[in-house]
C-alpha positions in Angstrom: 89.7 116.3 108.2 92.8 116.5 110.7 90.6 115.0 113.9 89.6 112.0 111.3 93.4 111.6 109.8 94.4 111.4 113.9 92.0 108.9 114.8 92.7 106.5 111.7 96.5 106.8 112.9 95.3 106.0 117.0 93.3 102.8 115.6 96.2 102.1 112.6 98.4 101.8 115.8 96.4 99.6 117.4 95.7 97.0 115.0 99.8 97.3 114.5 100.4 96.1 118.5 97.8 94.4 118.6 98.4 92.0 115.3 102.1 92.0 116.7 100.9 91.2 120.4 99.0 87.9 118.9 101.8 86.8 116.5 104.7 87.7 118.9 102.8 85.6 121.9 101.6 82.6 120.3 105.4 82.1 118.1 107.2 83.1 121.7 105.7 79.8 122.7 106.7 78.0 119.5 110.2 79.2 120.3 110.2 77.9 123.4 109.2 74.4 122.7 105.6 74.4 123.9 103.2 71.3 123.3 100.5 71.9 120.8 98.1 72.4 122.9 99.9 74.9 125.0 100.6 76.7 121.3 97.0 76.7 120.7 95.9 78.1 124.3 98.9 80.7 123.9 97.2 82.0 120.3 94.1 82.0 122.0 95.5 84.2 124.9 96.9 86.7 122.9 94.0 87.2 120.9 91.9 87.4 123.9 94.7 90.2 125.7 94.6 91.5 122.3 91.3 92.3 122.2 90.8 93.2 125.8 93.1 95.9 125.1 92.4 97.5 121.8 88.8 96.6 120.8 87.6 100.3 121.7 90.2 101.8 119.7 90.2 99.6 116.4 87.5 96.4 117.0 90.8 94.5 117.3 90.5 92.8 114.0 93.8 92.0 113.9 93.5 89.7 111.0 93.1 91.3 107.4 90.9 88.2 106.8 88.4 89.9 109.5 88.8 93.3 108.5 87.9 92.3 104.6 84.6 90.3 106.1 83.7 93.2 107.9 84.0 95.4 105.3 82.0 93.2 102.8 79.7 93.0 105.5 79.3 97.2 106.3 81.0 96.8 109.5 84.1 98.5 108.7 84.3 101.6 106.2 86.5 101.4 102.8 88.6 103.9 103.7 89.5 101.6 106.6 90.6 98.5 104.4 93.7 99.2 103.4 95.5 101.0 106.6 94.2 98.2 108.8 95.9 95.7 106.6 99.0 97.4 106.4 99.1 97.8 109.8 98.5 94.3 110.4 100.7 92.8 108.1 103.5 95.3 109.5 102.7 94.2 113.3 103.0 91.0 112.2 106.3 91.3 110.5 107.6 93.7 113.4 107.1 90.9 116.0 108.1 88.0 113.5 111.4 90.3 113.1 111.8 89.8 116.9 111.3 86.2 117.0 113.6 85.8 113.8 110.8 84.1 112.0 109.7 81.1 114.4 106.5 79.4 114.2 105.9 79.6 110.2 102.8 78.6 108.9 103.3 74.9 107.2 101.4 72.3 106.1 102.1 68.6 107.3 103.8 66.3 104.3 101.0 64.4 104.2 98.5 66.5 103.8 97.6 67.4 100.2 97.6 71.2 99.2 93.8 71.0 97.8 93.1 69.6 101.7 95.1 71.8 102.9 93.1 74.8 101.1 89.6 73.3 102.4 91.3 73.1 105.7 92.0 77.2 106.0 89.0 77.8 103.9 86.5 75.8 106.3 88.1 77.4 109.7 88.3 81.0 108.7 85.0 80.5 107.9 84.4 79.0 111.2 86.6 81.9 112.9 84.7 84.4 111.3 81.1 83.0 111.6 81.7 82.7 115.2 82.9 86.8 115.8 79.7 87.8 113.9 77.7 85.5 116.5 79.2 86.7 119.3 79.5 90.5 117.9 75.5 90.4 117.4 74.9 89.1 121.2 77.2 90.7 122.8 76.8 94.0 125.1 80.6 93.9 126.1 84.0 93.8 124.6 84.9 91.5 127.2 82.8 88.3 126.5 83.9 89.0 122.6 87.6 88.5 123.5 87.5 85.4 125.9 85.1 84.1 123.2 87.3 84.5 120.0 90.4 83.8 121.7 88.9 80.6 123.0 87.8 79.8 119.3 91.2 80.7 117.9 92.3 78.1 120.8 90.1 75.7 119.7 90.6 75.6 116.2 94.1 75.6 116.5 94.3 72.8 118.4 92.1 70.9 116.0 93.3 71.9 112.9 97.1 73.0 113.6 98.4 69.7 113.1 97.2 69.3 109.4 97.9 73.1 107.9 99.3 75.2 111.0 96.2 77.1 111.6 96.7 80.2 109.8 93.0 81.4 110.0 94.8 84.9 109.1 96.9 86.5 106.7 99.2 88.0 108.7 100.0 85.3 111.4 101.3 83.5 108.1 103.0 86.9 106.4 105.0 87.5 109.3 106.9 84.5 110.3 107.1 82.8 106.8 108.2 85.8 105.6 111.5 85.8 108.1 111.8 82.1 108.2 112.3 82.0 104.0 108.7 80.3 103.6 107.3 82.9 101.3 106.0 81.0 98.7 103.0 79.7 100.8 102.0 83.2 102.3 99.6 83.7 99.1 98.1 80.3 99.6 97.3 81.0 103.1 96.2 84.8 102.3 94.0 83.4 99.6 92.5 80.6 101.6 92.1 82.7 104.3 90.7 85.6 102.6 88.0 83.4 100.7 86.8 81.3 104.5 85.9 85.4 106.0 84.3 86.3 103.0 82.1 83.3 102.7 81.4 83.8 106.2 80.4 87.7 105.4 78.5 86.8 102.2 76.4 83.9 104.4 76.1 86.8 107.2 74.5 89.2 104.8 71.9 86.8 103.2 70.9 85.3 107.2 70.4 89.5 108.1 68.5 90.3 105.0 66.0 86.7 105.5 65.7 88.4 108.8 64.8 91.8 108.1 62.6 90.3 105.3 60.6 88.3 108.3 60.5 91.2 110.9 58.9 93.3 107.6 56.6 91.1 107.0 55.3 90.8 110.3 
């Protein structure tokens, strides 16, 4: 029992520091006035580095929506879900605190709330689907790190000008909390969680279909 508790603390700390690295690295580029392309690349690189460092310890979800999807698909045990989410939100808040709330997630003024919601659902679904795809096919966490980092950077670059391309409740929670943009936290948390959950449901049904086909063979 003690060993399990210690292991959960290790995993939680990995999620805390991994998420802090992601939020801190990405938002720091905003603080320096980087272009949209460099900001997107910074988030992608930060995600890649976080996975390289922390994946062997906790899986390096660094995203409550990812943890929720992995819980739904059976890749994360129930008792780890809440500690992971708390650690991720805390890590994001710590990074945002040091950066004084730089880089909150906001939607463009000409993008309606329904349109922004659809975008966030779609891009989080796309990110989560890409994670399932690479995890099933990769033998090393190095390839996973670079693939997921690239996916984050690409989606952020394409959709950032419209919604801020959150894809991650923690990425929004920390900066928005300290930037006084708390009213949008619930919106981004719901849409990103929904997108990831849909990806998990698709994964489950595809896996069941494949298992059925194999059993018939």
